[in-house]
C-alpha positions, 0 to 999 in steps of 0.5 A: 871478206866483203859480202859482195865478193863473187867468183864467177863460174868461168873462173872456177872452170878456168882454174880447173882447166889449168889444173887439168893441163898441169896434171896432163903435162906432168903425166906425159913428161914424168917417168916416175910412176908415183908422180904419174899417179899424183898427176892423175889425182890432180886431174881427178881433182880438177874435174871435181872442181868443175862439178862443184862449180856447175852445181853452184851455178845451177843451185843444185847439189848434184855436182857435190854428189858427183864429186863425192863419187869422184873422190871415192873413185880416186881413192880406189884408184890410189889403192890399186895403183899403189899396190901395183907400184909396190908389187913392181918395185919388189920385183924390179927395184925401180918405179921408172917407167922407162925401165919397165918397158919389158912388161909389154906383151 
């Protein structure tokens, strides 16, 4: 790889915005809870990319620290989300969001 190759911060932000839009579209268009959780994880990853890009641009490690905290938050979200999905699947035998609409109160 050439030493003069430099990717700009705007490119990182553009890629992050694209990933976020893909995650948001997947969350809004899909009806499977597992796919929706994966789309939320994609949105978390895109925001982590922005933090790292901003930290790289400012030559500061705070972006990486925030990204580590974001990864921990995403891991907790996955644990709770999958526990809820398993509990709902045991009772309803489906993870389709349209079939779970009777849970509204």
